[in-house]
mmCIF entry with sequence, helices, sheets and N, C-alpha, C, O atoms, coordinates in Angstrom:
data_MODEL
# 
_entry.id   MODEL 
# 
_entity.id                         1 
_entity.type                       polymer 
_entity.pdbx_number_of_molecules   1 
# 
_entity_poly.entity_id                      1 
_entity_poly.type                           'polypeptide(L)' 
_entity_poly.nstd_linkage                   no 
_entity_poly.nstd_monomer                   no 
_entity_poly.pdbx_seq_one_letter_code       VCRGTAVMLVSPTDGTDEIANPFLQPDGS 
_entity_poly.pdbx_seq_one_letter_code_can   VCRGTAVMLVSPTDGTDEIANPFLQPDGS 
_entity_poly.pdbx_strand_id                 A 
# 
loop_
_entity_poly_seq.entity_id 
_entity_poly_seq.num 
_entity_poly_seq.mon_id 
_entity_poly_seq.hetero 
1 1  VAL n 
1 2  CYS n 
1 3  ARG n 
1 4  GLY n 
1 5  THR n 
1 6  ALA n 
1 7  VAL n 
1 8  MET n 
1 9  LEU n 
1 10 VAL n 
1 11 SER n 
1 12 PRO n 
1 13 THR n 
1 14 ASP n 
1 15 GLY n 
1 16 THR n 
1 17 ASP n 
1 18 GLU n 
1 19 ILE n 
1 20 ALA n 
1 21 ASN n 
1 22 PRO n 
1 23 PHE n 
1 24 LEU n 
1 25 GLN n 
1 26 PRO n 
1 27 ASP n 
1 28 GLY n 
1 29 SER n 
# 
_struct_asym.id          A 
_struct_asym.entity_id   1 
# 
loop_
_struct_conf.conf_type_id 
_struct_conf.id 
_struct_conf.pdbx_PDB_helix_id 
_struct_conf.beg_label_comp_id 
_struct_conf.beg_label_asym_id 
_struct_conf.beg_label_seq_id 
_struct_conf.pdbx_beg_PDB_ins_code 
_struct_conf.end_label_comp_id 
_struct_conf.end_label_asym_id 
_struct_conf.end_label_seq_id 
_struct_conf.pdbx_end_PDB_ins_code 
_struct_conf.beg_auth_comp_id 
_struct_conf.beg_auth_asym_id 
_struct_conf.beg_auth_seq_id 
_struct_conf.end_auth_comp_id 
_struct_conf.end_auth_asym_id 
_struct_conf.end_auth_seq_id 
_struct_conf.pdbx_PDB_helix_class 
_struct_conf.details 
_struct_conf.pdbx_PDB_helix_length 
HELX_P HELX_P1 AA1 CYS A 2  ? VAL A 10 ? CYS A 2  VAL A 10 1 ? 9  
HELX_P HELX_P2 AA2 THR A 16 ? GLY A 28 ? THR A 16 GLY A 28 1 ? 13 
# 
_struct_conf_type.id          HELX_P 
_struct_conf_type.criteria    ? 
_struct_conf_type.reference   ? 
# 
loop_
_atom_site.group_PDB 
_atom_site.id 
_atom_site.type_symbol 
_atom_site.label_atom_id 
_atom_site.label_alt_id 
_atom_site.label_comp_id 
_atom_site.label_asym_id 
_atom_site.label_entity_id 
_atom_site.label_seq_id 
_atom_site.pdbx_PDB_ins_code 
_atom_site.Cartn_x 
_atom_site.Cartn_y 
_atom_site.Cartn_z 
_atom_site.occupancy 
_atom_site.B_iso_or_equiv 
_atom_site.pdbx_formal_charge 
_atom_site.auth_seq_id 
_atom_site.auth_comp_id 
_atom_site.auth_asym_id 
_atom_site.auth_atom_id 
_atom_site.pdbx_PDB_model_num 
ATOM 1   N N  . VAL A 1 1  ? -18.921 -85.995 7.275  1.00 0.00 ? 1  VAL A N  1 
ATOM 2   C CA . VAL A 1 1  ? -18.243 -84.988 6.445  1.00 0.00 ? 1  VAL A CA 1 
ATOM 3   C C  . VAL A 1 1  ? -18.950 -83.642 6.590  1.00 0.00 ? 1  VAL A C  1 
ATOM 4   O O  . VAL A 1 1  ? -18.312 -82.591 6.653  1.00 0.00 ? 1  VAL A O  1 
ATOM 5   N N  . CYS A 1 2  ? -20.277 -83.698 6.641  1.00 0.00 ? 2  CYS A N  1 
ATOM 6   C CA . CYS A 1 2  ? -21.061 -82.447 6.771  1.00 0.00 ? 2  CYS A CA 1 
ATOM 7   C C  . CYS A 1 2  ? -20.671 -81.721 8.045  1.00 0.00 ? 2  CYS A C  1 
ATOM 8   O O  . CYS A 1 2  ? -20.523 -80.499 8.062  1.00 0.00 ? 2  CYS A O  1 
ATOM 9   N N  . ARG A 1 3  ? -20.506 -82.494 9.114  1.00 0.00 ? 3  ARG A N  1 
ATOM 10  C CA . ARG A 1 3  ? -20.173 -81.879 10.408 1.00 0.00 ? 3  ARG A CA 1 
ATOM 11  C C  . ARG A 1 3  ? -18.788 -81.245 10.339 1.00 0.00 ? 3  ARG A C  1 
ATOM 12  O O  . ARG A 1 3  ? -18.588 -80.128 10.817 1.00 0.00 ? 3  ARG A O  1 
ATOM 13  N N  . GLY A 1 4  ? -17.841 -81.954 9.748  1.00 0.00 ? 4  GLY A N  1 
ATOM 14  C CA . GLY A 1 4  ? -16.476 -81.429 9.649  1.00 0.00 ? 4  GLY A CA 1 
ATOM 15  C C  . GLY A 1 4  ? -16.462 -80.112 8.895  1.00 0.00 ? 4  GLY A C  1 
ATOM 16  O O  . GLY A 1 4  ? -15.788 -79.164 9.299  1.00 0.00 ? 4  GLY A O  1 
ATOM 17  N N  . THR A 1 5  ? -17.209 -80.054 7.794  1.00 0.00 ? 5  THR A N  1 
ATOM 18  C CA . THR A 1 5  ? -17.253 -78.826 6.991  1.00 0.00 ? 5  THR A CA 1 
ATOM 19  C C  . THR A 1 5  ? -17.876 -77.690 7.787  1.00 0.00 ? 5  THR A C  1 
ATOM 20  O O  . THR A 1 5  ? -17.408 -76.553 7.738  1.00 0.00 ? 5  THR A O  1 
ATOM 21  N N  . ALA A 1 6  ? -18.935 -78.009 8.518  1.00 0.00 ? 6  ALA A N  1 
ATOM 22  C CA . ALA A 1 6  ? -19.629 -76.977 9.307  1.00 0.00 ? 6  ALA A CA 1 
ATOM 23  C C  . ALA A 1 6  ? -18.682 -76.418 10.358 1.00 0.00 ? 6  ALA A C  1 
ATOM 24  O O  . ALA A 1 6  ? -18.645 -75.208 10.586 1.00 0.00 ? 6  ALA A O  1 
ATOM 25  N N  . VAL A 1 7  ? -17.919 -77.294 10.994 1.00 0.00 ? 7  VAL A N  1 
ATOM 26  C CA . VAL A 1 7  ? -16.982 -76.853 12.034 1.00 0.00 ? 7  VAL A CA 1 
ATOM 27  C C  . VAL A 1 7  ? -15.930 -75.938 11.423 1.00 0.00 ? 7  VAL A C  1 
ATOM 28  O O  . VAL A 1 7  ? -15.557 -74.927 12.017 1.00 0.00 ? 7  VAL A O  1 
ATOM 29  N N  . MET A 1 8  ? -15.454 -76.294 10.238 1.00 0.00 ? 8  MET A N  1 
ATOM 30  C CA . MET A 1 8  ? -14.416 -75.484 9.584  1.00 0.00 ? 8  MET A CA 1 
ATOM 31  C C  . MET A 1 8  ? -14.948 -74.084 9.283  1.00 0.00 ? 8  MET A C  1 
ATOM 32  O O  . MET A 1 8  ? -14.247 -73.090 9.473  1.00 0.00 ? 8  MET A O  1 
ATOM 33  N N  . LEU A 1 9  ? -16.188 -74.017 8.813  1.00 0.00 ? 9  LEU A N  1 
ATOM 34  C CA . LEU A 1 9  ? -16.778 -72.719 8.462  1.00 0.00 ? 9  LEU A CA 1 
ATOM 35  C C  . LEU A 1 9  ? -17.131 -71.933 9.719  1.00 0.00 ? 9  LEU A C  1 
ATOM 36  O O  . LEU A 1 9  ? -16.979 -70.713 9.767  1.00 0.00 ? 9  LEU A O  1 
ATOM 37  N N  . VAL A 1 10 ? -17.600 -72.645 10.727 1.00 0.00 ? 10 VAL A N  1 
ATOM 38  C CA . VAL A 1 10 ? -17.999 -71.966 11.968 1.00 0.00 ? 10 VAL A CA 1 
ATOM 39  C C  . VAL A 1 10 ? -16.767 -71.558 12.778 1.00 0.00 ? 10 VAL A C  1 
ATOM 40  O O  . VAL A 1 10 ? -16.748 -70.499 13.406 1.00 0.00 ? 10 VAL A O  1 
ATOM 41  N N  . SER A 1 11 ? -15.736 -72.413 12.755 1.00 0.00 ? 11 SER A N  1 
ATOM 42  C CA . SER A 1 11 ? -14.541 -72.123 13.553 1.00 0.00 ? 11 SER A CA 1 
ATOM 43  C C  . SER A 1 11 ? -13.284 -72.190 12.681 1.00 0.00 ? 11 SER A C  1 
ATOM 44  O O  . SER A 1 11 ? -12.450 -73.076 12.865 1.00 0.00 ? 11 SER A O  1 
ATOM 45  N N  . PRO A 1 12 ? -13.144 -71.267 11.742 1.00 0.00 ? 12 PRO A N  1 
ATOM 46  C CA . PRO A 1 12 ? -11.952 -71.235 10.870 1.00 0.00 ? 12 PRO A CA 1 
ATOM 47  C C  . PRO A 1 12 ? -10.741 -70.685 11.616 1.00 0.00 ? 12 PRO A C  1 
ATOM 48  O O  . PRO A 1 12 ? -10.224 -69.616 11.292 1.00 0.00 ? 12 PRO A O  1 
ATOM 49  N N  . THR A 1 13 ? -10.299 -71.443 12.627 1.00 0.00 ? 13 THR A N  1 
ATOM 50  C CA . THR A 1 13 ? -9.175  -70.966 13.435 1.00 0.00 ? 13 THR A CA 1 
ATOM 51  C C  . THR A 1 13 ? -8.141  -72.075 13.588 1.00 0.00 ? 13 THR A C  1 
ATOM 52  O O  . THR A 1 13 ? -8.232  -73.108 12.926 1.00 0.00 ? 13 THR A O  1 
ATOM 53  N N  . ASP A 1 14 ? -7.160  -71.862 14.460 1.00 0.00 ? 14 ASP A N  1 
ATOM 54  C CA . ASP A 1 14 ? -6.116  -72.858 14.690 1.00 0.00 ? 14 ASP A CA 1 
ATOM 55  C C  . ASP A 1 14 ? -6.696  -74.113 15.337 1.00 0.00 ? 14 ASP A C  1 
ATOM 56  O O  . ASP A 1 14 ? -6.197  -75.218 15.130 1.00 0.00 ? 14 ASP A O  1 
ATOM 57  N N  . GLY A 1 15 ? -7.757  -73.927 16.124 1.00 0.00 ? 15 GLY A N  1 
ATOM 58  C CA . GLY A 1 15 ? -8.368  -75.057 16.829 1.00 0.00 ? 15 GLY A CA 1 
ATOM 59  C C  . GLY A 1 15 ? -9.248  -75.901 15.912 1.00 0.00 ? 15 GLY A C  1 
ATOM 60  O O  . GLY A 1 15 ? -9.796  -76.916 16.342 1.00 0.00 ? 15 GLY A O  1 
ATOM 61  N N  . THR A 1 16 ? -9.387  -75.491 14.656 1.00 0.00 ? 16 THR A N  1 
ATOM 62  C CA . THR A 1 16 ? -10.239 -76.242 13.726 1.00 0.00 ? 16 THR A CA 1 
ATOM 63  C C  . THR A 1 16 ? -9.762  -77.694 13.637 1.00 0.00 ? 16 THR A C  1 
ATOM 64  O O  . THR A 1 16 ? -10.574 -78.619 13.641 1.00 0.00 ? 16 THR A O  1 
ATOM 65  N N  . ASP A 1 17 ? -8.456  -77.889 13.556 1.00 0.00 ? 17 ASP A N  1 
ATOM 66  C CA . ASP A 1 17 ? -7.906  -79.235 13.435 1.00 0.00 ? 17 ASP A CA 1 
ATOM 67  C C  . ASP A 1 17 ? -8.290  -80.088 14.644 1.00 0.00 ? 17 ASP A C  1 
ATOM 68  O O  . ASP A 1 17 ? -8.678  -81.249 14.509 1.00 0.00 ? 17 ASP A O  1 
ATOM 69  N N  . GLU A 1 18 ? -8.174  -79.485 15.821 1.00 0.00 ? 18 GLU A N  1 
ATOM 70  C CA . GLU A 1 18 ? -8.500  -80.232 17.043 1.00 0.00 ? 18 GLU A CA 1 
ATOM 71  C C  . GLU A 1 18 ? -9.980  -80.596 17.093 1.00 0.00 ? 18 GLU A C  1 
ATOM 72  O O  . GLU A 1 18 ? -10.338 -81.693 17.522 1.00 0.00 ? 18 GLU A O  1 
ATOM 73  N N  . ILE A 1 19 ? -10.832 -79.687 16.659 1.00 0.00 ? 19 ILE A N  1 
ATOM 74  C CA . ILE A 1 19 ? -12.283 -79.930 16.689 1.00 0.00 ? 19 ILE A CA 1 
ATOM 75  C C  . ILE A 1 19 ? -12.674 -80.922 15.584 1.00 0.00 ? 19 ILE A C  1 
ATOM 76  O O  . ILE A 1 19 ? -13.533 -81.778 15.796 1.00 0.00 ? 19 ILE A O  1 
ATOM 77  N N  . ALA A 1 20 ? -12.053 -80.808 14.421 1.00 0.00 ? 20 ALA A N  1 
ATOM 78  C CA . ALA A 1 20 ? -12.405 -81.664 13.292 1.00 0.00 ? 20 ALA A CA 1 
ATOM 79  C C  . ALA A 1 20 ? -11.936 -83.100 13.552 1.00 0.00 ? 20 ALA A C  1 
ATOM 80  O O  . ALA A 1 20 ? -12.579 -84.050 13.105 1.00 0.00 ? 20 ALA A O  1 
ATOM 81  N N  . ASN A 1 21 ? -10.827 -83.260 14.267 1.00 0.00 ? 21 ASN A N  1 
ATOM 82  C CA . ASN A 1 21 ? -10.296 -84.593 14.537 1.00 0.00 ? 21 ASN A CA 1 
ATOM 83  C C  . ASN A 1 21 ? -11.294 -85.478 15.279 1.00 0.00 ? 21 ASN A C  1 
ATOM 84  O O  . ASN A 1 21 ? -11.657 -86.540 14.773 1.00 0.00 ? 21 ASN A O  1 
ATOM 85  N N  . PRO A 1 22 ? -11.742 -85.075 16.449 1.00 0.00 ? 22 PRO A N  1 
ATOM 86  C CA . PRO A 1 22 ? -12.692 -85.893 17.224 1.00 0.00 ? 22 PRO A CA 1 
ATOM 87  C C  . PRO A 1 22 ? -14.033 -86.037 16.510 1.00 0.00 ? 22 PRO A C  1 
ATOM 88  O O  . PRO A 1 22 ? -14.714 -87.051 16.670 1.00 0.00 ? 22 PRO A O  1 
ATOM 89  N N  . PHE A 1 23 ? -14.416 -85.034 15.725 1.00 0.00 ? 23 PHE A N  1 
ATOM 90  C CA . PHE A 1 23 ? -15.704 -85.088 15.026 1.00 0.00 ? 23 PHE A CA 1 
ATOM 91  C C  . PHE A 1 23 ? -15.645 -86.090 13.868 1.00 0.00 ? 23 PHE A C  1 
ATOM 92  O O  . PHE A 1 23 ? -16.613 -86.801 13.599 1.00 0.00 ? 23 PHE A O  1 
ATOM 93  N N  . LEU A 1 24 ? -14.502 -86.133 13.194 1.00 0.00 ? 24 LEU A N  1 
ATOM 94  C CA . LEU A 1 24 ? -14.379 -87.032 12.048 1.00 0.00 ? 24 LEU A CA 1 
ATOM 95  C C  . LEU A 1 24 ? -14.131 -88.468 12.517 1.00 0.00 ? 24 LEU A C  1 
ATOM 96  O O  . LEU A 1 24 ? -14.513 -89.417 11.832 1.00 0.00 ? 24 LEU A O  1 
ATOM 97  N N  . GLN A 1 25 ? -13.500 -88.629 13.664 1.00 0.00 ? 25 GLN A N  1 
ATOM 98  C CA . GLN A 1 25 ? -13.200 -89.968 14.175 1.00 0.00 ? 25 GLN A CA 1 
ATOM 99  C C  . GLN A 1 25 ? -14.479 -90.782 14.409 1.00 0.00 ? 25 GLN A C  1 
ATOM 100 O O  . GLN A 1 25 ? -14.613 -91.869 13.848 1.00 0.00 ? 25 GLN A O  1 
ATOM 101 N N  . PRO A 1 26 ? -15.420 -90.289 15.219 1.00 0.00 ? 26 PRO A N  1 
ATOM 102 C CA . PRO A 1 26 ? -16.665 -91.030 15.472 1.00 0.00 ? 26 PRO A CA 1 
ATOM 103 C C  . PRO A 1 26 ? -17.539 -91.126 14.217 1.00 0.00 ? 26 PRO A C  1 
ATOM 104 O O  . PRO A 1 26 ? -18.227 -92.126 14.012 1.00 0.00 ? 26 PRO A O  1 
ATOM 105 N N  . ASP A 1 27 ? -17.509 -90.094 13.387 1.00 0.00 ? 27 ASP A N  1 
ATOM 106 C CA . ASP A 1 27 ? -18.325 -90.104 12.169 1.00 0.00 ? 27 ASP A CA 1 
ATOM 107 C C  . ASP A 1 27 ? -17.814 -91.165 11.194 1.00 0.00 ? 27 ASP A C  1 
ATOM 108 O O  . ASP A 1 27 ? -18.602 -91.903 10.602 1.00 0.00 ? 27 ASP A O  1 
ATOM 109 N N  . GLY A 1 28 ? -16.491 -91.236 11.032 1.00 0.00 ? 28 GLY A N  1 
ATOM 110 C CA . GLY A 1 28 ? -15.901 -92.194 10.103 1.00 0.00 ? 28 GLY A CA 1 
ATOM 111 C C  . GLY A 1 28 ? -16.078 -93.623 10.602 1.00 0.00 ? 28 GLY A C  1 
ATOM 112 O O  . GLY A 1 28 ? -16.235 -94.552 9.810  1.00 0.00 ? 28 GLY A O  1 
ATOM 113 N N  . SER A 1 29 ? -16.053 -93.792 11.934 1.00 0.00 ? 29 SER A N  1 
ATOM 114 C CA . SER A 1 29 ? -16.182 -95.124 12.514 1.00 0.00 ? 29 SER A CA 1 
ATOM 115 C C  . SER A 1 29 ? -17.560 -95.686 12.178 1.00 0.00 ? 29 SER A C  1 
ATOM 116 O O  . SER A 1 29 ? -17.882 -96.807 12.572 1.00 0.00 ? 29 SER A O  1 
# 
């Protein structure tokens, strides 16, 4: 979750969803 939040703050753009998806997938697993 920490990583997802950091990505959102660091990259608050349209690509945030794409970056957050792969980051949350391995983290949640």
